[in-house]
C-alpha positions in Angstrom: 2.7 -0.2 -4.8 1.1 -0.8 -1.0 -1.1 1.8 1.3 -0.1 1.8 5.1 0.6 -1.5 7.6 -1.3 -1.1 10.8 0.9 -2.2 12.5 2.9 1.0 11.7 0.4 4.0 10.6 2.8 6.2 8.7 0.1 8.8 7.9 -0.3 8.3 3.8 0.8 12.0 2.6 4.8 10.9 3.7 4.5 8.7 0.7 2.3 10.9 -1.6 6.1 12.4 -3.1 6.8 9.0 -3.6 3.4 7.8 -5.7 3.3 11.4 -7.9 7.2 10.5 -9.2 6.0 6.6 -9.9 2.6 8.1 -11.5 4.9 10.8 -13.5 7.5 8.7 -14.3 5.3 6.0 -15.7 2.8 8.6 -18.1 6.7 9.6 -19.0 7.6 6.4 -20.7 4.4 5.9 -21.9 4.2 9.6 -23.9 7.5 8.4 -25.1 6.6 5.0 -26.4 3.6 6.3 -28.0 5.8 9.3 -29.7 7.9 6.1 -31.0 5.1 4.4 -32.4 3.2 6.9 -33.8 6.6 7.9 -35.9 7.3 4.1 -37.1 11.1 4.2 -35.2 12.8 1.2 -37.1 14.4 -0.6 -34.1 10.4 -0.8 -32.2 8.8 -1.7 -35.4 11.6 -4.2 -36.2 11.2 -5.9 -33.0 7.7 -5.6 -32.6 7.1 -7.5 -36.1 9.8 -9.6 -35.2 8.5 -11.2 -31.9 4.7 -11.1 -33.0 5.7 -13.1 -37.1 7.9 -15.7 -34.9 5.3 -16.3 -32.0 1.9 -16.2 -34.4 3.9 -18.8 -36.6 4.3 -21.2 -33.7 0.9 -20.6 -32.3 -1.0 -21.8 -36.3 1.6 -25.0 -36.1 0.3 -26.8 -32.5 -3.1 -25.9 -31.8 -3.2 -27.6 -28.7 -0.8 -24.1 -27.7 -3.1 -22.4 -29.0 -6.3 -23.1 -27.4 -4.5 -22.7 -24.2 -3.3 -19.4 -25.1 -7.1 -18.7 -25.9 -8.4 -19.9 -22.6 -5.4 -18.1 -20.8 -6.1 -14.5 -22.4 -10.4 -15.2 -21.8 -9.8 -15.7 -17.9 -7.7 -12.4 -18.1 -9.3 -10.2 -20.3 -10.4 -7.1 -19.0 -14.2 -7.8 -18.2 -12.8 -10.4 -15.7 -10.0 -8.4 -13.9 -12.9 -5.3 -13.5 -15.3 -7.7 -12.3 -12.6 -8.5 -9.5 -11.8 -5.1 -8.9 -15.7 -4.4 -8.5 -16.0 -7.3 -6.1 -13.3 -6.3 -3.7 -14.5 -2.7 -3.8 -18.1 -4.7 -2.8 -16.7 -6.4 -0.3 -14.9 -2.9 1.2 -17.6 -1.0 0.9 -19.6 -3.3 3.3 -17.5 -3.1 5.9 -17.4 -0.2 5.6 -14.0 1.0 4.2 -15.8 3.2 2.2 -12.8 5.3 0.8 -10.6 1.9 0.1 -13.9 1.0 -1.7 -13.8 4.1 -4.1 -10.3 3.6 -4.7 -10.6 0.7 -5.8 -13.5 1.1 -8.0 -11.8 4.1 -9.5 -8.5 2.1 -10.4 -11.3 -0.2 -12.6 -12.8 3.0 -14.1 -9.9 5.1 -14.4 -8.4 2.5 -16.0 -11.0 1.5 -18.7 -11.1 5.7 -19.4 -7.0 6.5 -19.6 -7.3 2.8 -22.2 -10.2 4.2 -24.6 -8.5 7.5 -24.7 -4.9 6.6 -25.3 -6.2 3.6 -27.9 -7.8 7.2 -29.9 -4.8 9.0 -30.0 -3.2 7.2 -32.5 -5.4 4.2 -33.9 -2.6 1.8 -34.1 -3.5 -0.9 -36.8 -3.2 -4.4 -35.3 -0.8 -7.0 -36.8 -3.0 -8.9 -39.8 -2.1 -12.1 -40.7 -3.5 -14.3 -43.9 -4.4 -17.5 -41.8 -5.0 -16.0 -38.1 -5.5 -17.6 -35.6 -7.4 -15.2 -33.1 -9.6 -11.7 -33.6 -9.3 -9.1 -31.6 -11.6 -5.3 -32.0 -10.6 -2.2 -31.6 -6.9 -0.2 -32.1 -3.7 -2.1 -30.8 -2.1 0.6 -28.5 -2.0 -0.1 -26.0 -3.6 -3.5 -24.7 -6.5 -3.3 -22.9 -5.4 -7.4 -21.2 -2.0 -6.0 -20.1 -3.4 -2.3 -19.3 -6.7 -3.8 -17.0 -4.1 -7.3 -15.1 -1.7 -5.1 -14.4 -3.8 -2.3 -12.6 -6.1 -5.1 -10.9 -2.9 -7.8 -9.8 -1.2 -4.6 -7.8 -4.2 -3.1 -6.5 -5.1 -6.4 -4.7 -1.8 -6.8 -4.4 -2.1 -3.2 -2.3 -5.0 -4.8 -0.3 -3.3 -7.9 1.1 -0.5 -6.2 1.8 -0.8 -4.8 5.3 -2.2 -8.4 6.5 0.3 -10.7 4.7 3.7 -11.7 6.4 6.6 -11.1 4.2 6.4 -15.1 2.9 3.0 -14.1 1.7 4.1 -10.3 0.2 6.9 -11.9 -1.6 4.6 -14.8 -2.7 1.7 -12.3 -4.1 3.8 -9.8 -5.7 5.1 -13.0 -7.5 1.8 -14.6 -8.1 0.8 -10.6 -9.3 3.8 -10.3 -12.1 4.0 -13.8 -13.4 -0.1 -13.3 -13.8 0.0 -9.7 -15.8 3.3 -11.2 -17.9 1.5 -13.7 -18.5 -1.9 -12.2 -19.8 0.5 -10.0 -22.0 2.6 -13.0 -23.6 -1.0 -14.7 -25.1 -1.7 -11.3 -26.3 2.0 -11.5 -28.4 1.8 -15.2 -29.0 -1.6 -14.8 -30.5 -1.0 -12.5 -32.9 -3.3 -9.8 -32.1 -1.4 -7.7 -30.9 3.0 -6.1 -30.9 5.0 -6.1 -27.5 5.2 -2.6 -27.5 1.3 -2.7 -26.6 2.1 -4.5 -24.1 4.9 -2.4 -22.4 2.2 0.3 -23.9 0.0 -1.4 -21.4 2.3 -1.6 -18.3 3.1 2.1 -17.9 -0.1 3.3 -18.7 -1.5 1.1 -15.5 1.4 2.2 -13.3 0.7 5.8 -14.1 -3.3 5.0 -13.5 -2.4 3.2 -9.6 0.0 6.6 -9.1 -2.1 9.2 -9.7 -5.2 7.6 -8.5 -4.0 6.7 -5.4 -3.0 10.6 -5.2 -5.7 12.3 -6.2 -7.6 10.4 -3.2 -5.1 11.3 -0.5 -5.2 15.1 -1.8 -9.1 14.6 -2.2 -9.5 12.7 1.5 -5.8 13.4 3.4 -5.0 10.1 5.6 -8.8 8.4 4.9 -6.8 5.2 2.6 -4.5 4.7 6.2 -7.8 4.7 8.3 -9.6 2.3 6.1 -6.3 -0.7 5.8 -6.4 0.2 9.8 -10.8 -0.6 9.8 -10.2 -3.6 7.5 -7.4 -5.0 9.9 -9.5 -3.8 12.6 -13.2 -5.8 11.4 -11.5 -8.9 10.5 -8.8 -9.6 12.8 -11.7 -11.0 15.3 -12.5 -13.5 12.9 -8.9 -14.9 11.9 -8.0 -14.7 15.6 -11.7 -17.4 15.6 -10.0 -19.3 13.4 -6.6 -19.9 14.5 -7.8 -20.3 18.4 -10.1 -23.1 17.0 -7.0 -25.0 16.0 -5.4 -24.9 19.1 -6.8 -27.6 21.5 -6.3 -25.5 25.2 -5.7 -21.8 24.2 -4.4 -19.5 26.9 -7.3 -17.3 27.7 -7.1 -13.6 29.9 -9.3 -13.1 33.4 -12.9 -12.3 31.8 -12.7 -8.8 33.5 -9.7 -7.5 31.2 -11.4 -10.2 28.1 -14.8 -7.9 28.4 -12.9 -4.6 29.1 -10.9 -5.4 25.5 -14.4 -6.2 24.0 -15.9 -2.5 25.4 -12.6 -0.7 24.0 -13.1 -2.6 20.2 -16.4 -1.7 20.5 -15.8 2.2 21.4 -12.6 1.9 19.0 -13.7 5.7 17.0 -11.9 4.0 13.5 
């Protein structure tokens, strides 16, 4: 999911049906999965028990592996993910991209509220072992780690997308997907979640991202796109300054033209 591109200011409203469809589809899949979990559907229950039991046996027999899982799951916890979103929102607010800052902060708040509400629906018990390698409190479905990590990584990718080249976008998406999958895997491997809990967290995250974007755009049409261009405008001089310092003899425009460009930038209504 990306918001817009500063070089191609296509109206955000054009993408609203797409975002609404993504949010609705993810919510539908989440509801279906929740129903299967609540009714203890046999094939899903066997898959959950097989994966969780097998991975927990591996963790129980390898202390170093378990320690690495505990470290990764701590770094990717909901609190750490929300701190990342809060820092991004604070920076956006500081440079004047207020709607984009609100959108970023809303991902953390709405994601937390949606997870709490969903977890209370069926209060699914967590896996139980005689000799557990890790402990976690609260209902199992959906996974809070999976929900928070998917929301955070997707939101951060959406923020860097407009300024990144094609290679940067591919790298950002690969890094975000890898981190999200890895965090989800640690929860199952440590025996504190079922695989369907992780899948449910991912579905819920997509629903939150899509629905939040639609609501913000309906309340403030075009504001997200304008803020993306504002971020581009506010950060471009610094980026160009760094790039210019690496060139021995940069080719500068005539002083009068350069002065005129600065005046135009200062009067930019965006």
